[in-house]
N, C-alpha and C positions, 0 to 999 in steps of 0.2 A: 609700699604697694605692692601687694600679692598678686601673684602670675597664677593663671588657674592651672590647674592639674587635671588632665582629662582623664585619668584614672578613677574609676567609681571606689567609693570607700569600701573596702575589703571587710571592714570590722562591723557593718551593719548586719542586721538579722536578715536569714534569706526572705521571707516574708516582704520585709521591707524593701528588698532589691527588685523581687520580682513586681511588685507593685509600681515601682518607679518605671521599670522597665516597658509593663504594656501601658503604661500611661504615656508614655513617649510615641510609640507605635501609633496608638490611637489618634494624637495630635497630629501627626504626620500624616497619615491616610485621611483623616477627616476634615483636612484643613482644603476647602475646595479652592482651586486658583481661581483669580479674576482676569479677565480678556481688558488687557489696556488696548489702546488703540491699534498697537502694532505687534505686541506680545503678549506673552502669558505669566503673570505673577503668583505665588501662593498668596493667600489671605493671611494677612497678620493682625489679629484681634487681640490686643493685650487684654480687654476683661474677660474675653472667652476663655483665653490661657489661663489668667489669674483664676477663673472659677474652676476649669476641669483640672487644675493641678491641685485646688484647695490651697493657695498661696497662704492666704491669711489664715485660714484654721491650722495650718500645720506650722505657720510661725508662733503664733501665740500658745499650742499645745507644746512646743520644744522650747520657748521662751520660759513657760510657765516651770519646766523644772531644770533650767539652767544649761539648756543646750543651745548652739555648742558653747562649751567649757571657756573661760576668759583667756587661757592659755592656746585653745587649738587655733591653726593658721591655715587649715584646709577649708574648703567649702561646704558646706553641709548638702545632705542628698536633694532637700528642696533647692538648693541652689543649682546644683548640678542638674536636677530636672529642668530648671527655667533654660541654663545654657544648653541642656541638649535639645529640647524640644525649639525653643526658639534659633537655635543654632541651626536645627536642620533646614529650618524655612529659610533663613540668612544663604546657606549653601545653595538652595533650590532657586534662590534670586538670582545668584551669581550664575548658576547654570543658563536659567532662564535668559539673563543678559548676553551670555556668550551664544545662544542658540539665535536668538534675533540678530546679534551681530553679524553671524555667519549668514543667517537668509539674506541680509543687507548687502554684504559683501560678496554673495553668489550673483547677486542682481545686477552689482555695479560690473563685477568680472564679466558678464554675460553680455556685454554692451562693448561693441567694436563696429565701427561704420566703415573699417577697411573693405569688408565685402560689399555692402552697399555701394561704397564709392568705385570701386573696381567694376562692378554690375552696371552703374549708370555709364561709365565708359565705354564698356563693350556692346551696349543696345544699339549705339550709333552704326556699329559696323553689322551687327546680328540681323537688323532690318534688311539689311542689304544682301544677305545669305538667303535669307528666308525666302526672299522675292524672287532670286534667281531661282532658287529650288522649285518654287511655284511655277515660273515661267518655263523652266526647262523639264520639269514633270509631264507638262501640257502641251509642250512643243510639238509633239508628232501630231497630236489630234490638230493643233491649230493650224498645222500645214496643209493637213489633209482636207479640212474645211476651207483654207483659202484657195487649194489647187483646183477645188470644187467650184467655188465661186468664182474663180477666174474662168474656168472652161466655160461654165453658162453664160457668164458675162461676153466671152467670145462668140459664141453662138447667137445671142442677144445681138450683138454689134452685127454679125455678119445678116441677120434677119433685116435688121433696120436697114442695112445698106442696100440689100437685094430689093427691101419693098419701098425703099425710100420712106422711111418711117423717121420721123424726128425722136429726139431724147426724150421727149415727154412720156411718162408713163401711161398705160391704157387705160382703159375704164375699168375699175375693179370692184367688184361688188361684193357688198358684206352678204352674211346669212341672212341678216333681215331684210336685204334688198330681194333675195331669192324668195324668201318666205313672202313677200308682198307679190312678187310675180305669180308665184305658184296659187297664192290666193285671188289674184285676178282671173287666171286661168279656172280654177275651180269654182268660182264664182258666174264665169260667163257659161259654164258646163250647165249650173244651177238653174240658173233663171231661164235659159235656153229650153231647158228640159221640162222646167213647170210651163212656159208657155205655149210650148207644144204637146206636151201631155194632154191637157184639156180637150185639143181637136181630135187628137188621135183616139182616145177613149171611146170617144161617142160610136165610132166605127169599127171596133174591134171588139170579137168576141168573147176574148178577156178582161174587158170593162176597162176600168182606171187603171189598175195595176199593168195590165198589156201596154195600156198607152204610156204608162211613166217608162217601162222599160225599154219600148222603142223610141220616144222621146230622147233618153239619156244615151243611147246608143248613137243615134245620128247625133247629137250634142259632141259626143266623145269624139265621134270620127272627125266631125268638123274643126272642132277646137285644136286635136292634138293633129291633125293632119297639116293644118294652118301653120301651127307653132313649130311644127320640126322643118317645115318646107321655109318657113320664115325665119331659123336658124342658119339657113342654107344660102339667104339672100344676102347675107352681108358679102359675098362674093362680088357684089356691084362696086365695093371699094376698092378691090384687088387691083394692083398696078400692069398685071398681065390683062390685055386685052380678052382672050379667050374665057379668062376667069371672071371677067366683068361682065361679059356677054353672058356667060352662064348663070350670073346673078339676076340680071334682067330676065331673063327667061324662068327661072325659078320663082320670082316675083309675078310672072304672068300665071305660071302653073298655080301659083298660091291663090290668086284672084279668082282663075276658074275653079280651083278646088272647091273654093267656097262658096261660088256661085251654083257649082253643080250640086252642092250638097244643101244650098237652099232651094234649088229646084225640085231636087228630090223629097225636101219638106213640103212644099207648094203642092207637089204632084199627091202625096200622101192626105194633105188637108182636101185636095179635090176629089180624088177617090172615095174617101171614108163615108161620106154622105150617101155615096150611091150602091154600096154594098147592101143586097138584100139577101141574097142566099148565102148561108153560113158554111155550104160547103166549098163555097169558090174562093181560094186564096186571096189573102190581100195583096201578096207580093204579084200575084198573077196579074190582076186589077190594074197594079199601078205599072208594071212593066208593060202591058197593053197601051195603057194609056201615051206612056213615053214613045214607045215605038210609034205610034199612029201621029206623033207630035201634036197632041190635043194639048189646046192651052189650058194651062191650069189656072192661070191668073183671072178667074171670073168672078172673083168678090175680092172685098177690101181685107178681108181675112188671111187670103193665100198670098195676097201680096205683102202684107204686113210680115208674116211668118217669114217670108223669103227674105225681106228686107232686115229682120231681127236675126236670121241666121248668118248672111254676110256680114253684118256688123259684128256679130261676137266672132267671126272668122277672122275678120281685118284686125281686131282688137288683138288675137292669140298671135296673127302675122307679126304685128307689131312687137308684142311683147316677145316672141320669138328673136326678132332681128335686134333688140337690145336687151338680150339677154346677157351680153357681156360687151367687151368692146367691139363697135362695129367692124373694124380690120379681122378678117379671117387670121386664125393662129396667132395674133399677136399675144392675147391675154394668156394664153398656154405658153408661149415661151419665156413670156415675161415673168409669170408668176413660177415657172421651174428655177428661174435666177433670183428672183424674191428670196425663195424658201430657202436657198442655199446662202444668199446673204444674211438674210435673218439667222440661219444656223451659225454663222461665224461674227457675227455681231453679237449675238445671244453668249458664245463662250468668251469673246472680248469683254463684255460687258461683266461676265462673271468673275473674269482673273481680275478684271480693275476693283469688284466688290471684294474679292478676296485680297489681293493689297491693301486695298483701305482698311480692312477689317486689321489685317497685320499692323499696318501703320499707327490704328487706334490703339491696338492691344500694346505695341512697343512704348507710345506716347503716355499710356497708362500706368506701366510698368516703370517709367521714367519718374512718373508724379509719384507713384506710391512708394517708390526708392528715396525720394526726397522726405514724403511725409513720413516715411518711417524712421527717418534720420533724426528729423527734427523731434518727434515723440520721443525717440531714444535719449537724446540730449534733455529733454525735457524730465524725462524718467531718471536720468542719473543724477540730474540737480535733485530731485525730489528725493532720492534714495539718500545724497548726501545730509540732506536735512534731515530726513528721519534718522541718521547717526545721532545729531544731535539730540534730538527727542527721546531716542533709546538710552542715550547718556544719562539723560536728565531724569527720566523715569525710574532707571537700573539705582541710581544714587538715590533719589527719594525711597525706594522700597528698601535698600540697604541701611539707609539711616533710620528707617522707620524700625527695622531688626533692630539695630544694635541701640537704638534708644529703649525699644520694649525689653530688651535684655536688663539694660541697666535700671529701667523704672520697676521692673518687675522684682529685681534683686533689692533694690533700695526698699520697695513695698514691704518686702519681707524682713528684712533687717529692722526697719523702723517698728513692725508689729512686734516681732521677737522682743525686741528691746524693752518695747511699752508693758510688758506683761512680766518682766525678767524680776525674781525676788532681789531685794536690797543686797543680799551677800553674794549674789551671783551675778557680777559686773559682764556686760558684753565683751566679747573677744576684740582684740586691738584692730584684726583687719577687716571689722565692720567699716570704719574708717577710710579704707583704701576704695578706689575705684575698680571696677573691671576692667580688666586689660583682655581684649578679644584678640583671637589670632587673625593675623594678615592674609587675605586672600588676594591673588593676582587679578586686579580689576582689568577687564575687558578694555582692549585698545580700541577706542572708538574715534581715534584721530582721523581726519580728513585730507593731510596734506599730500599723501600719495594720491588720492582720488582728484585733488584739485588738479595735480600733473596730468593726470589720464584725461581730465575734463577738459583742458585745454589741448591736446592732442586730437579728442573726439571732436571739439569744435572747429580745428582747423579742417578735418576732414569733411565736415558739413560744410564749411564756406567753400572747399575745393568744389563740392557735388554742387553747391548752388552755382559758382561761376561755371561752370560746364553745363549746366542743364539748358540755357537757352541756345548754347552751339551744338547740344546734342538734339535737341526738339528742331534746330535748323535743318542739321544733317540729314536727319531722318525724314523730314519733308521734302529736300531736296532729292534724296534718293527715291522716294515715292513717285515724285515729279518725273524723274528720269525713266524709271519702270514704265509710268503710266504712259510717257511720251513713245517708248518703244511699241506699244499696242495701236496708238492712234493713225500713223501710217498705213497699217494693214487695212483699214477701211478706204482708204484714199486710193489703195492700188486696184479696188474693184469697182 
């Protein structure tokens, strides 16, 4: 058996040495690596190497002249080229295997569930700390709103006691209700103006435009006067007799007001057809007729105008009476308390939503920790399995490299001896197998990894065992903090 001597044969010619050297360099850099499923290995193509090193041609050329000599015990230049070229690919395969193993081991070493376990345990207490922080930060604002709400509630209770009102809320009109009431007033003004305008226009110098303006002004006076007096007639519901009497007086005033305007409209209707001289003022004739107590109801039109004016005035009167709650002042003081109470309620609801958000965030983090831990365990097992795959692939590529060295060497020796002259027998070392240098094989063992997997599995089981208690603890703390806010509403 012949052991390989790694020193190049110094007695070869210089050109032959350079040719073999550059051939090795070319083979090393031209061999493209192939990508395995998880690692990179250099391509080992025996046929390509055989062609590029011209192994068959070299073997026949050297064999024809009896090289190597029968007494030689050292490898030829071509055999050294085979060893150098494929040997470099073999060494690269070892390095690729070591690099792959390093990546896998780093991945395994990075997995440690201790932090997730400890974090899951801490989340139960952390929620309570966050909730306390939120409540304490807004406590000043909450207490101010509570004091304001209590103060307005005291005023409201005093008003109810003084005015003998029940706990029932007053009539609260929304903006849509007010819009309807305003629309009714505007409609009354419009209809009354249109009805009166046609009659006024016939007797006025300005014609239709003057008639419309005068009719509109009378309608506005009638409607707005009746409306605002109607707003004051709610005093008829007051507990104090003097206020109640004032309410009835104002009701009578409102009726007289709209009747007076209706009478004025009737006088206008009565006077307009009598105007002959444009130099005489309309208002002068109207006032003259009123001062002499002339009866203006000489026709159905005058009576109708009077009735329409009074009708629209009464509608405005009722609209003013029903503008808000019938008891004077009740809506105002109740709304003041209602607004303060809504401010307090809004803050309480805001705090409750914030607490709910913290609770959901905490529970989501607990779930995420457990999911991360489960994924880490699966990743750990997968990486352990990958070690077995890596060992198999590295072994396959090393076997390929070693078999390639032996096969190419045997091919060289076979071709060499086939063309040797009869008087130049082959050297004895042709019968010996090639012995390759031993390289330290990467350690793909998983014994330590299995022990670590058992530890990580215990941490995962511990996390699963505290998962439900931690959830319950967070929920309990949430309910406790939530309940702290509920009595605040009951205090007012």
